[in-house]
N, C-alpha and C positions, 0 to 999 in steps of 0.2 A: 368192873370193866375187864375185857379180855385183852391180852397182849397181842397187838397186831405185828405180823412179821412179813417181810418181803421174801417170797418163796422163789421167784424166778423172774428173769427179764429177757427181753429180746428186742431187736430192732431190724429194720431194713437198712439198706445203704441209703445215703442222702445225696441228693443231686437234682438234676432236672430230667424228669422222665415223663414227658408229655404224652408219649404213646403207650404208657402203661396204665392199666386200670387202677384207680385209687384203692379198690378193694384188694388187689393183689399185693400192694405195699403192706396193707394191714395184715393179710394172711401170713406173709413172711415173718413179720414181727411176732405175731401170736404163736406161730408154730415153734419159734425158738424159745419163747417164754414158757410155753407149756412143757417143752422138753427139758428146759433148764430147771423148772420146778419139780420135775419127776412125777407129773400127774397125768391122768387121762382127761381128755376134754369134758367128759361127762361129770367130772368132779366140780366143775365150775357151776355155781348157783346164782351168779349175777354178772352182768357185763355193764361197764360204764365207759362211754366213749367221749373223748375230748376232741373237738374239731371246731375250727373257725369258719372255713370256707368249704367244708365237705358238702356235696350236693344233698338235697333232701332225701332222706331214706338211706343214706350211705351206711349208717350203723346196722340197719336191718339187713341190707344186702351182705354186709360183712358177716353178720350172725348166721345168715342162711348158708354162706359158703363154709363156715366153720362146722356146720353140722350139729350145732347145739341150740336148736330152737326152743321156744317156750320159756326159757329162764328169763327173769326180769332184765330188761335192758333199757338204758336211757342215755341221752346225749347231753354233754355240758359244753357251753360256749362261754369262755371267759377270756377272750383275746389270747395273747401269747401264753397265758397261764392256764389254758383250757385243759391240757394234758395233766398237769399236776393238780388242778382243781378236781378232775375226775379221780385221780389217785387219792386225794384227801378224802373225798366222799367214800371211797372204798375202805380206807383205813378206819374211818368213823363207823361204817357199817359193820366191820369185823369187830371193832372194839365194843360196840353195843350189842353184839350177838345177832344182828339181823341176818347176816350171811356168814358162811364158813369159809368160802373160797371165791374171790372176786377177780375177774379178769378186767384189767384196766387197759384201755387202748387210746393212744393219741395218733391222729393221722390228718394230713393235709397235703393237697397237691396244688402248689402255688404257680407252677410254670404254665398251666393252662389258663390262668386268670390274670397274671400281672407280668409285664416285661421289665418293670422297674419298681419303684417304691409303691407301696399299697396306697391306693387312691383314698384320701380321707372322705369321711361322711359329709356330704355337701350341706346338711342341715346344721352342722356344728360350726361355731365361729372359725375354728382352725380350717375346716373344709372350705368355708366360704372365702377364707383368706389364702387358700391353696397352700396350707402348711402341713405337709405330711410328716410322718414321724422322724425322718432324717433332720428336718428343720427344727422339730421340738428338741431332739437330742443335741443339736447344734447350739440351741439357746442355753442348754445346761452347760455345755462346754465353754461357751462364751462367758457365762457367769463365773465358772471356776477359773478361767484364765484371768478375769478381772479381779476376783475376790481373793484367790489363793495363789495366784502366780503360776498356775499350771502351764507348762510349756508345751509347744507342739511335739517336741521330742518325747516327753513323758506320755502323751497320748499315743504316739506312734509305737512306743515300747509295748503297749498292750497288744497291738496287732502283731508285732514281731514275735512276742512270747506265744500267743495262741496259735499263730500260723506255724510256728516251729513245732508245737505239740501236735498239731493236726497232721503233720507229715507222717507221723507214726500211727495214725488212725485210718485203717483201710476202709472204713465206712464214711469218711469225711468227704464232702463235696470238693473242697479246694486243697489239693495236695501237689500242685505243680512245682512250687518253689517257695523258699522263705525269703521275703523281702528284707532289705536293710531298713534302718530307720529313715534314711534319706529317700529311699524308694517309696516308702509309705507316704512321706510328706510330699513327694513329687507326683504322686498319682493324682488323677483328675479330682478337682474340688467338687464335692457334692453339696455340702452345706457348711460353710465356713465355721469352724476350722476343721471339719471332718472331711477327709479325703476318701476316695473310692475304696482304698484298702483298709479303711477304718469302719466300713459298713458290711454287715452280713449279706450273703447272697440270697436271692430268691430260690426256694428249695422245695422239693417233694420228699416225703418220707413218712415213716411210722415207727412207733415204739410201743411196747407192751410190757405189762408186769402182772404177776400173780400175787395177790395179797391174801393172806389167811391168818389163822391163829398159830399159836406156838405148838408145833407138832413134834418137837424134840429133835429136829434135824439140824445138825451143826453147820450146814451150809446156808441155812436161812439167816437173814439179817434182821436184827431187832429194830423196829421203828420206834425210836425213843420219843419222837415228837413229830407232829404234822399240824401246822397252823396255816389257816387261810384268812385273809382279811379282804374286804372290799374297799374300793376307793373312798376317800373323804373329799369334801369340798376343797377346792384349791383355786386361788386366784393371785392377783398381784400383791395381796397383803400377806401371803404365806411366807414364812421365814425360809423354808427349804425350797430347793429346786424341785421341779416336777418329778414325781416318782420316789423321792427320798423317804417321805414319811410313811408311805404304804409298806415299803420294805422294812423300815425300822419297826413298825407295829407288828408285822408278821414275825420278825426275828425275835422281838421281845417275848412274844407268846411261845415261840418254839424253844428258846433257851430256858424259859421258865418251866415248860413241860418236861424237858430233858434234864433239868437240874444241872446245866452246864454253862460254861462261859465261852465266849468266842475263841479264846486262846486254846481251848481244848479240842478244837476241830483240826483234824489232820489234813483233810483234802476237801476242796469245794468245787462245785459246778454252779456258776452263776450266770445270770442273763446278760450277755455281752453283745447285744444286737449291734451296738456301736461302742467304740473304745471307751468313751466317757461313761457308758453304762456300767462297766466293770468297776471303774474307780468309785463312782457314787455308791454302788451297791455294797462294796467292801466297807465303806464308811458307815452305811446304814446298818450293816450287820455287826459292826463293832470290831471288825478286824483291824481297822485303822482309825485314828482320830479324825474329826472333821477337818477337811482341807489337806490331809496327809495321804489319802488313798493313791494319789498319782506317784508317790515315791516307792510303792511296793514292788512293782514290776522292775523298774531300773535297779533297785537294790538287790534283787534276786529273791526277795521274801516269797513271792508267789510263783516263781519258776518251778519246773518239775522237780528239781532237786533242792528247792528252797524249804523254809520252815513250814509254810502253809501253801502248798501248790494249789493254784486256781485254774480251772478249766484245762486239766491235762488231756481232755479229749480234743482240744483245739477250739472248744467253745462254739458259739454261733458263728463267729468270724471265720472259722474253717469248716466246721461240720455242716453248717447251713442252718436255716431257720424255717422249717415247715411248721408254722405256728402251733397247731394243736399237738404236734409230735415232739416239739422241742423239750418240754419238761420231762417226757418219758425217756428221751435220749439222755438227758442229764442224769436221770435216776439210774438208767442202765450203766452209765459210766461209773457212777459212784459205787454201784453194786460190784462191778468188775474190779474196781480199785480195792474195795474193802476185802474182797476175797483173794486178792493177789493174782487176778486173772487178766490184767491189763497189758501184758506183754511188754514191748519196749516203752510203753507209756507209764508203766507201773511206778508209783511213788514209794518212797522208803517207809514212811509212817502211814499206816492205813488201818486204823482201828475205828475211827469216828469220822463220818463224812456228812456233808451238808449240801442240799440242793436248794437253790433259790430261783424262782421264776416269777417275773413280773409282767403283767399284761396291761396295756393301756391304750388310750386313744379317744375316750369320751371327753368332750370338752368340759372344763370346769371341775374335773376330778383329778386327784393325784395318782391316777391309775385305775384300771377296771378292777384288778384283783392282784394279790400277791400270795404265793405259797412258799413257805420255808419248811423243809423237813430235815430231820437229823436221824441218821442211821448208825448202827454200830455192829461190830462182830460180836460173837458170843464168847470169845476167848478172853 
């Protein structure tokens, strides 16, 4: 097997850009990634695009605008994990020698499709019951409140931490102000106990990465592990809340590949579409024991100057959540952190980083897919 490396990353800004062509968001991210990798576009020998709501043919139009036709190109849809699922395929393609240099792109433009929560699929039980994802995450939170005594203040602390981080991210969608715990709790109730400021915004954006082999460049990041799992059957008999098991399965595979423990991770970007999501994910990753994830943010463990900073970019709660682009935005942040290029967001310890993206929505499954990747510097 070849050693896969991350050569370069790039993103657009994140926000609501209904008047901007979705292709232009992608071109911005790709141009930065190509420049960051120090390559010419004609070095790319495959393109993998992750998108959930991109219009048919969007990948081909993006490819046409890049001026690199004819190379193999395909699109991946795996809910919120679409971008990192595309990245995972690129990593495996390089490892197995299928391609030498792969462009990965994640892109979605949500503002032209939804004004609020994503409308659930009507043929699913959740859709028939009008239970969109905010309601599903709220059920997770209710379970944790009842079973582990998680408090409203602990949930709100996630929002305060991530929105504080987002203030220093010039590409984030929400950078107006940092709310207090009480302001988070007093914001409009969306799905009890999750208030408006505990939910990620509807967003547009793109992220890109260049994945290749080991070319001896000290600026490249070593991809120690990339693991993707699909959802498993889940219903009222399952011991874990929705989504927990899929993250745990992906994490186990990734830590096994890397030969590392959760305690060795310096900095993390995880899927915090709602505040409870960060809590449950950190437990599934093994950063905290079951039922103790809510204590991490209030204790300072996951703050930017804590022992294991989580979502220094501001996470989905600040940066926004353009579904297909989210995983690539997370990957870019970890790359910048590991290289010491994150500016005022920079964390102190930055040798090993982790990205987790979980996508879900199909009824009866504990998620559509989850990707966990671990990267490190070469020093």
